[in-house]
C-alpha positions as CSV (number, residue, x, y, z in Angstrom):
1,M,170.3,137.1,34.8
2,T,166.6,137.1,35.4
3,E,164.5,135.3,32.8
4,T,161.9,137.4,31.1
5,K,158.9,136.6,29.0
6,P,159.0,138.1,25.5
7,G,156.2,140.2,24.2
8,P,154.3,139.9,20.9
9,S,156.6,139.3,17.9
10,L,156.3,139.5,14.2
11,F,157.4,136.0,13.6
12,K,155.2,133.7,15.7
13,R,156.8,130.8,17.4
14,N,155.2,127.4,17.6
15,P,153.1,126.5,20.7
16,P,154.5,124.3,23.5
17,I,155.5,120.9,22.1
18,A,154.0,117.6,23.4
19,G,156.6,115.6,25.4
20,E,159.0,118.5,25.8
21,A,158.6,118.9,29.6
22,E,159.3,115.2,30.1
23,A,162.4,115.3,27.8
24,I,163.7,118.3,29.7
25,E,163.5,116.5,33.1
26,S,165.1,113.4,31.6
27,A,167.9,115.4,29.9
28,K,168.7,117.0,33.3
29,S,169.4,113.5,34.6
30,G,171.8,112.9,31.8
31,D,169.5,111.0,29.4
32,A,171.2,111.4,26.0
33,E,168.1,110.2,24.1
34,A,166.0,112.9,25.8
35,F,168.6,115.6,24.9
36,S,168.6,114.4,21.3
37,K,164.8,114.8,21.3
38,L,165.2,118.4,22.5
39,Y,167.8,119.0,19.8
40,A,165.4,117.7,17.2
41,L,162.5,119.8,18.5
42,H,164.4,123.1,18.7
43,K,167.3,123.0,16.2
44,R,165.4,124.6,13.4
45,R,164.3,127.6,15.4
46,V,167.7,128.0,17.0
47,Y,169.4,127.9,13.6
48,T,166.9,130.4,12.2
49,L,167.7,132.8,15.1
50,C,171.4,132.4,14.5
51,L,171.0,133.0,10.8
52,R,168.9,136.1,11.4
53,M,171.5,137.6,13.7
54,L,174.6,136.6,11.8
55,G,173.4,136.7,8.2
56,N,175.9,133.9,7.3
57,V,174.9,130.2,6.8
58,S,178.2,128.7,7.9
59,E,178.5,130.8,11.0
60,A,174.8,130.1,11.9
61,E,175.4,126.4,11.6
62,D,178.5,126.6,13.9
63,M,176.7,128.8,16.4
64,T,173.7,126.4,16.4
65,Q,176.0,123.6,17.4
66,E,177.7,125.8,20.0
67,A,174.3,126.7,21.5
68,F,173.3,123.1,22.0
69,L,176.7,122.2,23.4
70,H,176.2,125.0,25.9
71,L,172.6,123.8,26.5
72,F,174.0,120.3,27.4
73,R,176.2,121.9,30.0
74,K,173.6,124.3,31.4
75,I,170.3,122.5,31.1
76,G,170.4,121.6,34.8
77,S,170.0,125.3,35.6
78,F,166.7,125.6,33.8
79,R,164.0,126.2,36.5
80,G,160.9,126.6,34.4
81,E,160.4,130.2,35.3
82,S,159.8,131.0,31.6
83,A,159.1,128.8,28.5
84,F,162.0,126.5,27.6
85,S,162.1,128.1,24.1
86,T,162.4,131.5,25.7
87,W,165.3,130.4,27.9
88,L,167.0,128.6,25.0
89,H,166.7,131.6,22.8
90,R,168.2,133.9,25.4
91,L,171.1,131.5,25.9
92,T,171.6,131.5,22.1
93,V,171.4,135.3,21.8
94,N,174.0,135.7,24.5
95,L,176.4,133.2,22.7
96,V,175.9,135.0,19.3
97,L,176.6,138.4,20.9
98,M,179.8,137.0,22.5
99,H,180.8,135.5,19.2
100,L,180.4,138.9,17.4
101,R,182.3,140.7,20.1
102,K,185.2,138.3,19.8
103,K,185.3,139.2,16.1
104,G,185.5,142.9,17.1
105,L,182.3,143.9,15.4
106,N,180.2,146.9,16.6
107,L,176.8,145.5,17.4
108,V,175.0,148.9,17.0
109,S,175.7,152.2,15.4
110,L,177.4,154.8,17.7
111,E,175.0,157.6,16.7
112,E,172.3,158.6,19.1
113,T,169.2,159.9,17.3
114,I,166.8,160.4,20.2
115,N,164.7,162.9,18.4
116,P,164.1,161.8,14.8
117,S,163.5,164.4,12.1
118,E,160.0,165.5,11.2
119,D,160.2,163.7,7.9
120,D,160.6,160.2,9.4
121,A,159.2,160.8,12.9
122,P,156.5,158.3,13.8
123,K,153.2,159.4,15.4
124,R,154.0,157.6,18.6
125,D,156.8,156.4,20.8
126,F,159.2,154.8,18.4
127,G,160.1,152.1,20.9
128,S,156.6,150.6,20.8
129,R,155.2,147.8,18.6
130,D,154.8,148.6,14.9
131,P,151.4,147.5,13.6
132,Q,152.3,148.3,10.0
133,L,155.1,145.7,10.0
134,A,153.3,143.3,12.3
135,G,150.4,143.2,9.8
136,S,152.7,142.4,6.8
137,V,151.1,139.5,4.9
138,D,154.2,138.3,3.0
139,R,156.4,136.9,5.7
140,V,158.9,135.6,3.1
141,A,159.4,139.1,1.8
142,L,159.7,140.4,5.4
143,E,162.3,137.8,6.2
144,R,164.3,138.8,3.1
145,A,164.0,142.5,4.0
146,V,165.2,141.9,7.6
147,A,168.2,139.9,6.2
148,S,169.2,142.9,4.1
149,L,169.2,145.4,6.9
150,P,172.5,146.9,8.1
151,P,173.9,144.7,10.9
152,G,173.1,147.2,13.7
153,Y,169.6,147.8,12.6
154,R,169.0,144.1,12.1
155,M,170.3,143.2,15.5
156,V,168.0,145.5,17.4
157,F,165.0,144.7,15.2
158,I,165.5,141.0,15.8
159,L,166.0,141.4,19.6
160,H,163.0,143.7,20.0
161,D,160.4,142.8,17.4
162,V,161.2,139.1,16.9
163,E,162.6,137.9,20.2
164,G,160.5,140.3,22.4
165,F,163.3,141.8,24.5
166,E,162.6,145.2,26.1
167,H,164.8,148.2,25.2
168,N,166.5,148.2,28.6
169,E,167.5,144.6,28.1
170,I,168.8,145.2,24.6
171,A,170.8,148.2,25.9
172,T,172.5,145.9,28.5
173,M,173.1,143.1,25.9
174,L,174.5,145.5,23.3
175,E,176.3,147.8,25.7
176,C,174.5,150.9,24.4
177,S,171.9,153.3,25.8
178,T,168.2,152.7,25.8
179,G,167.8,155.7,23.5
180,N,170.2,154.2,21.0
181,S,168.3,151.0,21.0
182,K,165.0,152.8,20.3
183,S,166.7,154.9,17.6
184,Q,168.1,151.8,15.9
185,L,164.7,150.1,16.0
186,H,163.0,153.2,14.5
187,K,165.5,153.3,11.7
188,A,165.2,149.6,11.1
189,R,161.5,149.8,10.7
190,L,161.7,152.8,8.3
191,K,164.2,150.8,6.2
192,L,162.0,147.8,6.2
193,R,159.0,149.8,5.0
194,E,161.2,151.1,2.2
195,L,162.4,147.7,1.3
196,L,159.0,146.1,1.4
197,R,157.8,148.7,-1.1
198,Q,160.5,147.6,-3.6
199,P,160.2,144.7,-6.1
200,E,161.3,141.4,-4.7
201,Q,164.4,141.4,-6.9
202,S,165.6,144.6,-5.4
203,I,165.3,143.2,-1.9
204,Q,167.3,140.1,-2.8
205,Q,170.0,142.3,-4.4
206,A,170.1,144.4,-1.3
207,G,170.6,141.3,0.8
208,L,173.4,140.0,-1.4
209,K,175.1,143.4,-1.2
210,E,174.9,143.4,2.6
211,A,176.2,139.8,2.9
212,A,179.2,140.8,0.8
213,Q,180.2,143.7,3.0
């Protein structure tokens, strides 16, 4: 699969890390210490991605370990055509999606709302970037609101607005239509705006309710 460069996201990643390139080349040659360095540099962000997608701490920890085991086997195929973090995140996303499919979970809703109603219709293409959410000051509240989204909404929101995948890529990964991906993103953003207008306690309760389902 062709590596792609993600667009602007709501949750900014850290800039390139000093010594990373050298560690990658050494790890390709089987240097265990270099691989350990890569693990230390990226484990937090990989774990955060897994937790956002899965909404379960135990599963996120297991998938983080699985991602790095897979990385150990696949690092020789990294060609530097995109940032290493981008490549690693795509690898992680694919593993998480395979994990969810093995559990028999639907990754997105089956409904196809290509034309949203007038009440919730945005003033522009609802597959584009959302400046209202991107400008949110309280990132902690935004993270909690994202965690409380229904799984299908959360998945598309994370893949598009956080990880920077295009809708056609998301449609391929989730085995749905591009229109369905756009619809899920639109609904996720509407739900997030609603949640962010609520008191913090209400957001936390919504997250606990979603985790229990």
